[in-house]
N, C-alpha and C positions, 0 to 999 in steps of 0.2 A: 586284215581284210577290209577292203573299201565297202562302204555301205550306201549306195545310191538312194536318194529319197524315193525313186520310182518303185522300190521294192514294197512300198506300202501297199501297192495294188494287190499284192498276194494276200495280205492279211485282211484287207477290206472285204474280200469276197467270202463272208461267213454264210454258212448254210444252215437254216433253222431245223430244229428237231427237238424231241423230248430231252429232259435232263439226263446226261450220261450216268450220273451217280445212282440213279434209280434202277439201272439195268444190271442184271447179274452178269458175271464174266462168262463169255462163251455163249450167251443166250441169243436167240433170235428175236428180232424186234422190228417195228415199222416206224419209219420217220415220215411225218407229214410236214411238207413245206407249203405254208399258206401264202396267199396274196401274190401268186405268180401270174404273170400275164397270160391271157388265153392262148396266145400263139407260141408260148414257150413249150419245149419238149417235156414229156412226162415219163422219163425212164424209170424202170423198176429193176432192182438188183435181185436176181433170183436167189432164194435161200438154199441152204444145204438141205437136200431132199431127206437126209437121215436125221435131221435135227428134231429136237423135242417140240411139241406144239407151242405156238407163240402165245405168251400170256400177257394179259393186260394191254391188248392192242388199243390204240387210240381210235377215235371215231373214224368212220369212213370219210374219204375226201369229199369236200363240199363241191358245189357246182362251180366254184371259182377256179377250176383248172389246177387244183392242188397237185403237187408232186409227191408220189409215195415211193419211198425207198425202203426195201426189206433186205436185211442182210444178217449174217452170223458174224459176231464181232468179239474182239477182246477189248474189254473196257479199261482204258487207262485211268489212273488216279489223277486228281487235280489238286494237289496239296498247295499250289500257289494261285488258287482261283482268284483271290482278291487282286493280286498283282496282274494276273492274266486279263481280268476284266478291264482294269485300267489301261493296259497296253492295247487291248482290242479297241477301246474307245478312242485312244490317241490315233491309232492307225485309220480308223473310220474317218476321223476328222481330217487327217492329212490327205486321205483319198479324195474326200469331197472337195477339199480346197485346192488340191494340187494335182493329184495323179489323174483323176477322171477328166479334168479339162485338158491335160496334156494328151491323154489317150484319145480323146475325141478329136483333138487337133491332129494327131498323128494319123488317125483313121481317115479324116477327110482331106488332110493336106498331102498325103502321099498316095499315089495310085496303088490299087490292090496288087498289081503285078510286082511292083517294087517291094511292097511289104511281104509278099510271098517269097521273093528272092531272099530277103534277110532272114525270114523264118526258116526256109529250107536249108540255108547255109549253116546256121547254128545247130539246127536239128541234126544235120548230117555229121557234124563233128562229134555228136554224143553217141553215134552208133557203136563205136568200139567199146564204150562203157556198157552199153546195153548187152552187147555180145559176151563180154567178159562175165557179166552177172548170169547170163543164161548158162554159161559153162559151169559157173559155180553152183548153179541149181541143177546140174546134171541134165540139161536140155540141149544136147549138141545140135539137134535139128534146127531149133530156133536161133542158136548161136551162128550156125553157118548161113542161114537166111539173112540174119542181120548183117553179117559181114559181107554177104553178097550185095545187099542194098548199099552198103557203104562204098564198095568198089564200083558198082554200076553208076551210082549218083556222083561219085567223085570224078569218074572219067566221062561217061556219056552225058552226065548232068552238069558238066562244066564246073567242078569244084563243089557240087552239091546244091547249086542254086535252083536246079530243076529236079523234081522228084520223079525221074523217069522209071525208077525201079518199081513203082506202084502200078505202072501201066503195063499193058500187054507188050511183049509176050512174057515179061518177068513175073508180074502179079505178086510182088513181095510187099506185104503190108507194113506199114510203119507201126512199131511197138515201142513201148517205154518199159525201162527196167532200171534197177539201181541196187546198191548194196544194202539199203534199208529193206528192200523186198527180199534180198537173200537172207538177211538176219531173220526176218519174219518167216520165211519159208522153212528155216531150220528151228523154228519154235521160239525165237526170242520175242518176248512180249514188248508191247509198245512203250512201257515205262510211263512216267508222269507226262501229262499233257502240258504244253508250253505255248505261250503267246510271246513272241519276241518283238519288242518295239521296232517298227520300221523294217521288219524282216519278214515275219510270217507266223502262221500256226504250224505246229509241229508236235512230235513227242520226242522223248530222249532217243529212242531207237532211230527215228527218222532223221533227227538232227546229226547223230553220229554217222549214219549211213550216207547221208548227203555230203558230209564232210570228206568221206573216203572217196566218193564219186568225184568231188571237186578236185582231189589231188591226182587223179589218174593222168590227165593230160599234162599238167605241169611237171610231175615227177617222171612220167614215162617218155615225154617228148622234149619238154622244156620250152624254150622260146618258140613262138610268141605267146604261149599259153601261160607263161609266168607273169606276163604284163597285166597290170591292173586295167588297162584299156580293153583287153579281151573280156575279162570278167565282168566289167561294168556294161560293156556294150551287149554282150550275150544275155545277161540278166535283164537288161532294160528292154531289149527287143521282145523277149519272151513274157516279161511282165506286162507290156503294152498290148501284146497280142491276146493274152489272157483277159485283160481288162476290157478290151473291145468285144471279144467273143461272148463274154458272159455278163455284159452290162445289164441286160434285162433281168437275169436272175438275181444279180447283186442288189438291184433296186427292190426286188420282191422280198429278198431275205431280210433287208433292213426294216421291212414293215412287220416282221415277226414280233410276237409279244415278248420273246426272250431271245434276242439275237445272239448273244454270247453262248448260252446253253444250247441253242439250236445248231450253231456253227460247230461246237465242240463235238456234239454227238454225231452230226453228219459227217464230219471229218473222220472220226474213228470208224464209222460204218464204211466209208469209201475205202479206207486203208485196209480194213479187214477183208473187204470184198476182193481187193487187188491180190492179197496174200492167198485167199481161197481160190482165186482164179488160177494161180500157179499150181495148185494141187488138183485142179479140175473139179472143184467142188461148186462152182457156179455155172449156170447154163448159158450165160451171155456176158459180154464185157461189162465192166463196172463203168457205165457210161452216164451216170447221174452227174449233174453239174458239179465239176470238181472243186474242192477246196484245196488250194495248193499248199505245199509245205516246202521247207528248204532252208538253206543258209544262203549267204551271199554268193552269187554266181552260180547257184544250182537252180535250173529252170524247173518250173512246175510240171508235175506228171499229169498229162491230160491224154489218156490213151484214146486213140481213134478206134472206131468200131472195126472189128476184123471180119473178113469174109466168113460165111457159114462154116466152111471147112475148118478154119482156124478155131472157131468157137467149139466145134465138136471135139477137137483134139487139144483143147486148151491146156490140159494137164499132161499131155504126152511130150516126150523129148523132142 
């Protein structure tokens, strides 16, 4: 598999939080992200209402517009912590020296309309993968809606470059899903936490699940999805979009007193919330600043907020 340097953008976006090893498996906890700019969003992930009381909560957020993330999680082990810390530092250096300047040039050099066309095009190609995983999770309603989005955007949206399915009269929201979520939905734990040089932060479950997603189009359709050009271009566009959208949060995360430990815990919190959302155990989308995971050519999961009706039936087929 090819490995474009731009994938470093995914790893560079670490999210601060307490040390994951100090948290019990399946426990509720709060993540406090400090040094976030005042204008940044402050999302909160709703906990499982049936969970045990939260123990040893950190101090209340300060007046510096901290982000508080609360979630129920499965804590992954980190047997390769020393190697992971080194890989995280390498990716941060690469991001600061190469990826961030390229992302800023991409943002200011291309009109927003053109960037939206590229993003919509590659996002539309992933809709069948999302639908397949909703079927595997026994959620036929969401699978049909996702396939509807794909058909509408591929036809009326001119190959997916326009997201007309989101607008009236269709009102079909964009959702993300993948085989890693399917594994988690059926109780497969995250496994060891991993930081892959120039690739990203992940767990063993998410790495394997992302690899399966990556094979769907090449195996099911073949060319042009077997071409390295497609994989590199898709991953590059999504990496740059992510780096642009969360630039403010990334800078704040790097001011944390423990960037690696914070990033690890927040990543696990977000992934646990996304699995809980499939079971309807959270009251709102997991819209904290995302920490992406993946292998080469697997775009980051950055779920958009769903309409209120979708939140209410988040766990329904």
